[in-house]
Phi, psi and omega in degrees: 000136185281165177305131184069010171275084189291146171301131188305307186298305186298319181295312179293323182296320180302315179294318185297323190260001188300326182239027185268165178263128179253160178280124180235171175277164180297155185255164176271154178232143170222167182274152177255194180188183176189149163159275192271143178296146176283149173293145175310121180078359181285158185297310178059179170274167185279143168284131185242120181244136174265128178240130172275098184147185184219135170261130183237347186210118187255024174266144177296344179264351183233009182282092189263329183263165177299319179296322172303307186296322173305315180295317180299324180301332181275335188259338187229156180243154172251180178299321177230174176212173181283139172244188183298154181059234178254019187279159170236133185237162181291149178229266171291330176272140174268334182201171184204159177225153174225142179285166184302327184281347182075021180257337178235120178249120180251128182248134177252122184276149176295149174284159168059040175260148186216151170288168185290352173263003173098351178286144183294143171272128184228176175298334173304322180293321178293318179293322174303310186296315179295319181298321179295308182299330184268358177289133180298339180280342183294129180245009184275184181289147172088353187298321182297334178287352185238009188302324184251036176243130177237152182250154176216115179285115180273317170204189185299333180240018182222131179225140180246132175242127187254129183256136173287324178249121179296137181228119177291335181261024183296329179312326179296321178294337184288357174283357176310128179297137181263141184251158184277117183290324185295345179252343187234357185290349176270355182272125177305147180301327180283353184242349191290333181296325182251025178289150181296349174306333179296339181259340181225062188281153172244113187245199181226002188277186185290343181234150170251154184271121176266328183200140178212128169216191185287351184256330183196162176233135178248131179232148180228140179295138177280127180233171177310321186291347177287348179234110185291148173302138183102329178284159177307124178089347183300302183293332179271002183287344176071202177238076182299149183220146176307144184206144175275003181277132171261130189303142173259185180281001176277149178308141180232123176304151183298327183280006175255008176294121183280156174238159184286155169291320182279120186271335183223142179229141170236119178258114174260139184256133185239153176255350181210146181299329187292321183290319176299317182294324179296318180293324176298316180294333176282353181084020185274345187243145174263337183205163180215138183217150175099002181284158170292151187314309179300319181292320181293321178295318181295317181293323182288343181276350181287154183305137174073022185234157176209162184244128176255123185257125176255108180306123181273169179236019176263118185267128168272121186211160172262122173261129181254152169285111186251014177296146190299339182292337183246110185275355191298318189252016181294328186276120180301335176292325176291314178303313181296327179297315182297322174295317181298334180281353184255129175280083188290331176295328177295320178295318179297316185283331181263296180297313187264001175063022182085355182267067178176192179220149174292138180267116175259000179203174173278350178270130175305138181294342181277347181292140178293344180271351180293130180239103186291332177289328178277340187246070180292134184296140168266111184288147175292119180201096185295324176296314178297324176296321177295314183295322179296324175293321178295318182293333177277005176090012176273155179220146181276138180188146171062027177080023175199198177244145180257116178298156178303129177087351180263167180246344182245148174299146182283131176239115190255142167248129180252103182286150177201167171291158177295153181301323182286342178274321184204086183301323182295313182288328175295317179289327179291322176294323177296325176297320180292321178299315181297322175299317182286329175297318178293334175288339181106006180277145170273109186211142179227149178273137180233094175284133184228151170302150182308317181296318177291315181300311184276308187284318185271317186260302187290320183294337183253011180065021178271066181198161172258320180208149178206144175259112176223149173285133180249120183281095179282317178090169181292323171263104190282065174285104187269358184302312178303327185274334187234350180293148184296324183294343186270015176275344180291170181300130180097343175277169187251010178280078189285341181280347182073021180304130171231103182219096179305328181286322170298319180301323180295322182290322177297320179293317180299326184281330188267347186272312191296142172273330176296131187291317181295321178295319180294315178302316178299312178303314180295329175296313176302317179297318180292327177296321176294318182296317178296328181281333190257329184045059180299319176239141176270104181284134183248303186196151170254126180266138174285157169260124190241139175231128172275120175246151164283155181291355177279349174259118178249155176115313182301128185235143181286144168198157176299141174228162180251344183204172184300324183280349177296337181294345175266021184307321187244026184303332180297340184258357179293142171232152183233130173283143185223165174107206185222000000 
């Protein structure tokens, strides 16, 4: 399996639960406050964030839930990190090189960097992390994305990553949090995801974990006093200072490493939005994340609150069974008619409460690779959709439509997650059913538990149509989703699509390192996607955080996962006092 050809079940499960409500234990309460801004680096009061979800593992190898991954983002760093706009800037690495083929990426680490226990961060840590992730024995999250990547330690501060398949967008993957080899290299790959390290991690990020249980996580900013003089890294830790500067890809001296303005964080975990809302109204929370769109909008409408929208890259779409055995959806004109019958703007405005965008392509509109000229919108037009089906040889009879060449009316089952597991995907599927009823199709929604939906039905091609969230990501590599080779076990081509002409375009789009060449290849790919409508794109949902006006600094940018919303946490400030 090639890099990023994610295992079907794990990839779709991540997307399914990304915005779902989990059952949690009761939460703790403390009082809040507000007023004067804290001085840079001063103790101040804690920033308190309410999260609908639960973190149970803070290891890069064990972070399975969205809440886990958000916590890891505060504790660990990658070789690179997200910057303003769509940029990627250096983090542990000060610079990097890639060969012309796009197969070998070489990263140069910044000098004098240390783990929170004072041990130096070296190329061995990077190699160790990649070797674990790529090990067939590894059972934690993200492993399938690294199976064909190997590491080579060039020297103490230089590491080369070799890819079996060249990938022009590999830099996005290099945001992967790096783990400390000196603490974990004795743990077997098949046991590392559940190692106790996940409850007491030693990281390299701007915060260290003080306490974690099912109700809350307490974090403290790492400062020079956390490493005593004489300990490894003590004298060289310098005098880090709060800074509004986000590190660039240029080499940065060790004494310019910034620390956060907010010295202490408390993340509270909730099992229901009502309890979170009550704590917000009591003034106990500075921010809230993980709410459904309507709940987030309602909370943001309260006095002294605002909503920060992070454009998301998880696509709500209708996936059709395109295997040759089923002739109903083989004609692209039929697929386009089914899309034309759906009022996607109504889904964005209703189901998403306006907190998202209509999908006119499988490529997120926030992506630098999105080509609006190649992805012309398909307008909602029920009459045109009916006429298109007639022109395609379909005819109405028996309370539905009879496809061309068939003798019986089509009766459709539209699979979806259960409402309790993913309310947004469930409600989106209900809107699609209503739209296709209006078109004259006999269709019913079949909500299923995740294990049955993914493991029993979708993984085995036992479906006609399904609404599932698809994790496209910040680097929109569609090869795992659409390539013919990805229909085998472990691939993500759940529709069973086989199109050799499309395969060539998919490879051409994912390979170039040169940005202009990639953009041109993605334009050609999107032209093909728009003509064929292999998957019916509905909407991209934003990731939304409600902040009090006493929190300054958080800025919107496209994100690919829950932890990405902390991309600029070094610049956040908190008002305090009375």
